C-alpha positions in Angstrom: 4.3 5.5 -11.7 4.3 4.5 -8.4 8.0 6.1 -8.0 6.3 9.4 -9.5 3.6 9.1 -6.9 6.3 9.1 -4.2 7.7 12.0 -5.2 4.4 13.9 -5.6 3.6 12.6 -1.9 7.2 13.9 -0.7 6.3 17.2 -2.3 3.0 17.6 -0.8 4.9 17.1 2.9 7.8 19.0 2.1 6.6 22.1 -0.2 4.4 23.8 2.9 7.1 23.1 5.1 9.7 25.4 3.0 7.0 27.9 2.2 6.6 28.6 5.6 10.1 29.3 6.0 10.3 31.5 2.7 7.2 33.5 3.9 8.4 33.9 8.1 9.0 37.6 8.7 12.6 36.5 10.1 14.6 36.2 6.7 17.7 34.3 8.5 15.2 31.7 8.8 15.2 30.5 4.9 18.9 31.9 4.8 19.8 29.2 7.3 17.4 26.5 5.9 19.7 27.5 2.3 22.8 27.0 4.2 21.6 23.6 5.6 20.6 22.1 2.3 24.2 23.4 1.1 25.7 21.6 3.1 23.8 18.1 3.0 24.1 18.5 -0.6 28.1 19.4 -0.6 28.3 16.0 1.4 26.7 14.3 -1.1 29.0 15.5 -3.5 31.9 14.6 -1.9 30.7 11.5 -1.6 30.1 10.9 -5.3 33.3 12.6 -6.5 35.6 12.4 -3.7 35.3 9.2 -2.3 38.9 8.0 -2.8 40.4 11.1 -1.2 41.0 11.6 2.6 38.4 12.6 4.9 39.7 15.4 6.4 40.2 16.9 2.6 36.3 16.0 1.8 35.4 17.4 5.1 37.6 20.6 3.9 35.7 20.9 0.8 32.3 20.8 2.5 33.5 23.4 5.0 35.0 25.4 2.2 31.7 25.2 0.3 29.6 26.2 3.3 31.7 28.9 4.2 31.6 30.4 0.8 27.7 30.4 0.9 27.5 31.8 4.0 29.7 34.3 3.3 27.9 35.5 0.3 24.5 35.6 2.0 25.7 37.8 4.8 28.4 39.8 3.2 27.4 39.8 -0.5 29.4 43.3 -1.0 32.4 41.1 -0.9 32.1 38.5 -3.0 35.1 39.2 -5.0 37.2 38.4 -1.5 35.1 35.7 -0.3 35.8 33.7 -3.9 39.3 34.3 -3.9 39.7 33.0 -0.6 37.8 30.0 -1.6 40.3 29.7 -4.5 43.4 29.8 -2.3 41.4 27.6 0.6 40.7 24.8 -1.8 44.3 24.8 -3.6 45.6 24.5 -0.1 43.6 21.0 0.6 44.9 19.6 -2.2 48.2 20.4 -2.0 48.3 18.9 1.6 47.0 15.5 0.1 47.6 15.7 -3.7 47.2 11.9 -4.0 49.2 10.6 -7.1 50.6 13.8 -9.1 48.9 12.4 -12.2 45.7 13.1 -11.1 46.2 16.1 -9.1 44.7 18.6 -11.2 41.9 16.5 -11.8 41.5 16.6 -7.8 41.9 20.2 -7.7 39.4 20.5 -10.4 36.4 18.1 -8.7 37.1 20.1 -5.5 36.9 23.5 -6.7 34.0 22.8 -8.8 32.0 21.6 -6.1 32.7 24.7 -3.9 31.7 26.6 -6.5 28.7 24.6 -7.7 27.1 24.7 -4.6 28.7 27.3 -2.4 27.7 30.0 -4.8 24.5 28.5 -6.4 22.8 28.1 -3.0 23.2 31.7 -2.2 21.3 33.5 -4.4 17.6 31.6 -3.6 18.4 32.8 0.3 19.6 36.6 -1.4 16.5 36.6 -3.3 13.5 36.0 -0.4 16.3 38.6 1.9 17.1 41.5 -0.6 14.6 41.6 -3.7 11.3 43.5 -3.1 8.5 40.5 -3.2 11.3 38.7 -2.8 9.2 35.2 -1.1 6.9 35.7 -4.0 9.9 35.6 -6.4 11.2 32.5 -4.4 7.7 30.3 -5.0 8.1 31.6 -8.9 11.5 29.9 -9.0 10.8 26.7 -6.9 7.2 26.5 -8.6 8.5 26.9 -12.2 11.4 24.3 -11.7 8.8 21.7 -10.2 6.4 22.2 -13.5 9.2 22.0 -15.8 10.3 18.8 -14.3 7.2 17.7 -14.2 5.8 18.5 -17.3 9.1 17.1 -18.7 8.5 13.6 -17.1 5.0 13.4 -18.2 5.4 14.3 -21.8 8.6 12.1 -21.7 6.1 8.9 -20.7 3.4 9.6 -22.5 5.4 10.8 -26.1 9.0 10.8 -25.6 10.8 9.1 -28.8 13.7 11.3 -29.5 16.4 11.2 -26.8 17.7 14.6 -25.6 21.2 13.9 -24.6 21.5 10.0 -24.1 25.3 9.9 -23.2 24.5 11.3 -19.8 20.3 10.8 -19.5 18.9 8.0 -21.3 15.6 8.9 -19.8 15.4 12.6 -21.2 13.9 13.0 -24.8 13.4 16.1 -26.5 9.2 15.6 -26.5 9.5 15.4 -22.6 11.5 19.1 -23.0 9.0 20.8 -25.0 6.1 19.4 -21.9 8.6 21.1 -19.6 8.0 24.3 -21.3 4.7 24.3 -21.6 4.7 23.1 -17.8 6.7 26.3 -16.9 4.8 28.4 -19.2 1.7 27.5 -17.9 2.7 27.8 -14.1 4.1 31.3 -14.8 0.8 32.4 -16.0 -1.3 30.6 -13.1 1.0 32.3 -10.6 0.3 35.8 -12.4 -3.4 35.2 -12.0 -3.4 33.9 -8.3 -0.5 34.6 -5.8 1.8 37.5 -8.1 -0.6 39.7 -10.0 2.2 42.2 -10.1 4.1 39.6 -12.7 3.8 40.9 -16.4 3.7 39.0 -19.3 7.6 39.8 -20.4 8.1 38.2 -16.2 6.2 35.2 -17.2 7.8 34.6 -20.6 11.3 35.5 -19.4 11.5 33.5 -16.6 9.8 30.4 -18.0 11.7 30.3 -21.4 15.6 30.5 -19.7 13.8 28.0 -16.8 13.5 25.4 -19.8 17.2 25.4 -20.7 18.6 25.9 -17.2 16.5 23.7 -15.3 17.8 20.6 -17.8 21.0 21.6 -17.7 21.3 21.7 -14.0 19.7 17.9 -14.2 22.0 17.2 -16.9 25.3 18.3 -14.7 23.9 16.3 -11.7 23.7 13.2 -14.2 26.5 13.6 -15.4 28.9 13.7 -12.4 26.9 10.5 -10.9 27.0 8.5 -14.4 31.3 9.5 -13.9 31.3 8.1 -10.7 28.6 5.2 -11.3 26.0 5.9 -9.1 21.9 6.3 -9.8 21.4 8.7 -6.7 23.4 11.2 -5.2 21.8 10.0 -1.7 18.6 8.5 0.2 17.5 11.4 2.1 14.4 12.3 0.3 11.8 9.8 -0.6 11.2 9.4 -4.9 14.0 11.6 -5.3 17.0 10.1 -4.2 19.7 12.7 -2.3 19.4 16.3 -1.7 21.5 17.1 -4.8 18.8 15.2 -7.2 16.1 17.3 -5.6 17.9 20.6 -6.2 20.0 20.2 -9.3 17.7 21.6 -11.6 16.9 24.9 -9.0 20.5 25.7 -8.6 20.6 27.3 -12.0 16.7 28.2 -12.4 17.4 29.8 -9.0 20.6 31.6 -10.0 18.4 33.2 -13.1 15.4 34.2 -11.5 17.7 36.2 -8.9 19.7 37.6 -11.5 16.3 38.6 -13.6 14.4 39.6 -10.6 17.1 42.1 -9.0 19.2 43.4 -11.8 17.3 42.9 -15.1 13.6 43.2 -14.8 12.2 46.5 -16.0 
């Protein structure tokens, strides 16, 4: 419970600051913030997964991931070109220092996954804020529904959790917690509709909250799998009560991508 209170206090301090950036008329401000977050998360990622690799290779992975995220933000119409360039750059980085040939393909896979995991999945939230009608409100929805899902799952899991959801990767997650997260996300969406975002429809509320109940835990489990494979508890120590930046955004990466796709392309 003490850790939960630290997490809440951190959110109380951090969320208003993020909110000001989201609402800032200069849309570039939030875009730069997202790139900063992507860079910090990439640093944590390579520390977890590529700590035995040469420093220039790790730095190259971070730089390529940030470059990919920036390119997708500033020139999204050339996405295929940027993705192709990232594949070539990652391949060159690993070819320059492949290590033992028996594990070279694994190194290539880990380096490439990091670039696309964080280089691609950080961009949609910034694009959502800049390019979609009522974009800042949709960003608030993406962040809030992720937070509500996580909080609902935590509280329900603590109070009612009996059946493990995926013990091989995250022993603390429970089926009961998952249902609590679903209810938290749905409740948040209807609260948003009743308060700051009245343009949301019933379909919007359900088509954001229900997929988020699957995507948020999936993003969390992916990061948990990376940490468990590396034998670490947290991705870092930058965020009090939450561990590292990657610990805080793991679910939001997946949920934010869905909210962008829904609001920009799928919403009726």
